[in-house]
N, C-alpha and C positions, 0 to 999 in steps of 0.2 A: 668447362672448354676446354681445361688443360687435359681433364681424362681422355675428352673427345679426341681433342687433336692428337693426342698419344698413339690412341688405337689407330684414326687414320694413318701414322707416321709410318706404326711397325706394319700394317699392311700393307703399302706402298713400298716399305722398305724391304717386305720380305719377297715381296714381287721382282723388284728389282734386283736384288742377289742372283736371282738366276734366270732373267730373263736374257742376259747376253752369254751367261754360262755355258749352255746346251747350244753350241756351235757345231758345224758339221765337221767332219774330217774330210780328208781329200786326198783322192788315189789316184794318180795318172800313170799313163804308159805314154811313151814316146818313141819310135821306132828309132833307130841311130842309123841303122845299114840294114840289109837284106835278114840278117839272123838276129840282131844286136838292138835292144830296147833297155830304156831307161824307166825306170820304176821311181818316182816318188809319194811317198805315203807321211802326209800330216796329219798329225792327229792332237783337237786341243786340249789345253791343262782344263780340267776341273779345278778352280781355286790353287791352289801349289801341288797338287797330284795329277799324273796321266792317267788316264783310264788304261786300262790293260786291254786294249784291243790289238790284236794281231792278225793281219792280211796273212791269208794262207792262197800261195801261188801254184799253179799245177805242179806235179812232180816233177815231168818233164822239161821245165826250164831251171835252167842250170844259172845260179846265181856266179858271175865272176869277179864282181867287186861289191863291198857295202859301207854305207858312209852313214854314221848317225849324227846329230847335231839339235842340242836343246835351246830354244832360245823362250824367250818372255813369250809365256801365253800358248807354247805348241814343241812340239818333238817333233821333229822333220828326219826322216830317213830315207837314204838315197841307194836304188842297186841298180847296178848292170848288169840285165839277163843275157842269156845266149838262147834262142827259142828255133828250133830247125825245122818246125813241122808247121808252123805258123799260129796267129792267137787265136783266129776264129774259133768258135765252137767249145771252146774251154771255159772253165767256171771259176770264176774267184769267189774266196769266201772270207769272212771276217770273225775269226773268234772270237768270243767275248762282247761281242755289239748286242746280241739281245740281252744283256744284264744293262744296259746303258739305255737312256733317252738320245745316243747321238745316232745323226746319220752319216751317210758317205757319201761324198761327190766322185763320180767317176769321171774321167776324163782320157780317152784314147786316141792318141794321133799317129797315122800311118804315114811313112814318106810319100807313099801315092794321095794325100790328100786326102783319103777318106777317113773319118772321122765317127767317134762314140761319144755318147754322154748319156750317165745312168745317174739315178740318185736312190739310195740303198737305205730299207726302212731298218730297225732293229727287229723287226717281227720277222723279216724275210733275208739274212745275213748273207745271202749268195748272189751272183749275178754271171750270168751265161752271154759270155762275150757272142755279140749276135753275127752271122756271115756278111748281112749287109746293114749298114746305118740306117738308124731310125731317127730322122731331122724332129720328129714330133718330140720324143724322149727329150732333146734341149730345150724345146719351148716348155715342156709340161714341168721339168727339173727348174731352173730357174724364172718361170713365174711363180710356183710355189713357194721357192726360195724367197723371192722378194715380198711376197705376200705374209708368209713367217716373219721375216725380219722387221717389220714395220709394225704386225701386231705384236710383236715379242721385244721390240725396242721401246720400252716404257719411258726413255727420255725423250723421245721424236713425239711419241705422243701425248705425254704431260704439255709439251710445247704446245703444239695442235690444240691441247684441250685448254689451256691458259688464253690462247688467241682466240678461239670461239667464245669463251667469259667475257672477254672484252669488247667481243664484235658485236653489235646489234643491227639489225636488220637481214633480209637474205642476200639482198643485192649484192648487200659489203660485205658479207659473211663468203658471198661467193668469188668478189672480185678479191679477197685475202688469200683464201684457198689456192683459187687460180695462181695468185703473184708468187705463194709459195711452194706450188707446185713446180712453176715454170723456173724460177729460182734453183732449187735442187735438182732440177733433171739436168738444168744447163753446168752446174759443177758435176754432179755425177758424170755426167760424160765428159767432160773434158779430163777430168780428174782418171776416171776408169780408161780410158785412150791414152793416158801418158802426156797429156798436153801441157797440164797444169798440177801441183802436188802441196800437199801440206804435210808434216808431222802429224800423225795420227792421234800420239795422246796429248799434245794439247789441243788439237780441233776436238778432241771427246770432250775437253776441262773448260772450254768456250762454248761448248753446247751446252753442256750444264748451267754454264753464266749466264745464256742467252734464256733460261727456265728461270734463273733467280730474278732477271731483270723483268720477265712478264710479270712474275709472283708481286714482284714490290708494284708495278704499274695495278696489279689488281687492286692492293690495300690503298693505293691514292684513289683509284675510282671509287670504290666503297667508301670514302673517306668525303668524298665530291670532289675530287680534285681531278679531272682527266688530264692524263699524261699522252704522250707522243704517239703510244698504242692506239689508246680507244679514239684519236684525233683522224689519225693516220696507218691503222692496220695492214694496210695492203703494203705502204711502204715497210713497215717493219717486218714484216711477213719475207718480203722480196729480200731484205737486207741479212736477215738470218737463216734464211733458205739456201741461199750462196753456201753458208757455213756448211749448214747440215748436208747438202749433196756432198762435202767431201768424206762427213763421217760415213753415208751409203758408201760412196764408191770404197773408202775405206774397207767397209765391211765383206764387199765384193770380191777385192782385188786381196786381199788377205787371206780367202779360199784356195790361195795358190795358183789361180786359173793361169794355164798358156796364155801368152798374149793373143794367141790366133783365135782363143774362144773368146776373149772379152768382148765385141762385136754383138755376139748372137747373147753373151750373159749379159749387156749392157742393155740392150733393149728387151729382154724379156723380163729381166730383173727390175726394170724400171717400172713395165707394165704392172707387176705385182704390186709394186711399193704405192701405184696409184691407185690400183684395187682397194689393196688394204685402210691406204688413206680415206677411200671413199666411204668405205664400210664403216669406219671407226667414226668419220663425221655424221654419218647418218643415223648411229648409233647415240652420240652426244645430243644433235640438234633434237633428236624424239623425246630426251629424257630432260633438256631444256623445258621444251613447248610444254610437256607432260605437268614440269614444276610449276609452269606461268598459269595451267590451268586450276592450282589449288589457291584458290582464295586465302590465302593468311601470311601475314606481315610478320617475315621472318626478323628476329632482332639481329641488328649490327654483329654480335659477338659468331653468330654461326654461321653468317654470311661470310665469316673471313676464315673461316677454316679452314676452306678449300684452299687459298691463294697462301696460308701460312704452311700447310702441311705441304704442297708444291714446293715453294721455296726453302723449308728444311730438307726435303728430300736432294732437292736438286743441289743445294749447300753443299750436301752431304757428298753427292756421288762430284762436285768441283774438287773440294780438298784432298778427296780419295783418288782422285786423277792426276791432281797435280803432284800428290806426294807418289804417286807410283811413277809418275814423270820421272822427278829429280832423284 
């Protein structure tokens, strides 16, 4: 039992170490006046190091001032540049991007209201600023970002997995997942739009604690004691869903998106999260159904391996995040 649990713990821990590390970089251009633009370059830290990615702007863009700030988890550089012949039709390039797994989100705002958005892959580290904005690129960028965030967000997936393991019956599962979706959509919207807010580090720690709670509930359920989640899964899903929504909003806002972009980003990011969540739930339900078709009585100690593994990983996250906060 111990050896199997250790293997599962190492597998999950290995995934968790990298799941949130490959965050996108952010490059924004905001027009200040007819010839002056502000550029913000935000690159995420990988562990304790800063990836060697450097934006290359067109040669005829004159840098007036430059400022660099190192924050926990990212490096931000701010430039003020003078452009006399417009930015349309110019190419941006990101040196070193092709040697990483990091993507770059580009956001461009002109004083006349025209906006451009793009998502740059390491395989093609250049971007040609179009003459006319493409709204479809905004939809595509944030939709994919939302899908990737939920599918790479191992903590959110473990929470949903534990919920599904505690929930019996299709109608109850549907009600539980719907409650979780409605709850995190509410706080995601309110937090991303700036109406409410909670510090990111404590939120992430409590999200880990919510997974520990479900892991304990799973063990009690296997021992024949129905806890709160087994009796009222949709209530627990809604309460903790509100908390997870703050985590989703934090991931969206931490990209450094200008406030004017948040409504579009919010809509398609949230849709992407739901698509990814539905895909994960479908796969898990399929696996659970296949396991139920196996006519085999599993020993209790084997049934306890998943909740213990989930609880160990979530406890590690909780301690790590608390230590990082203090």
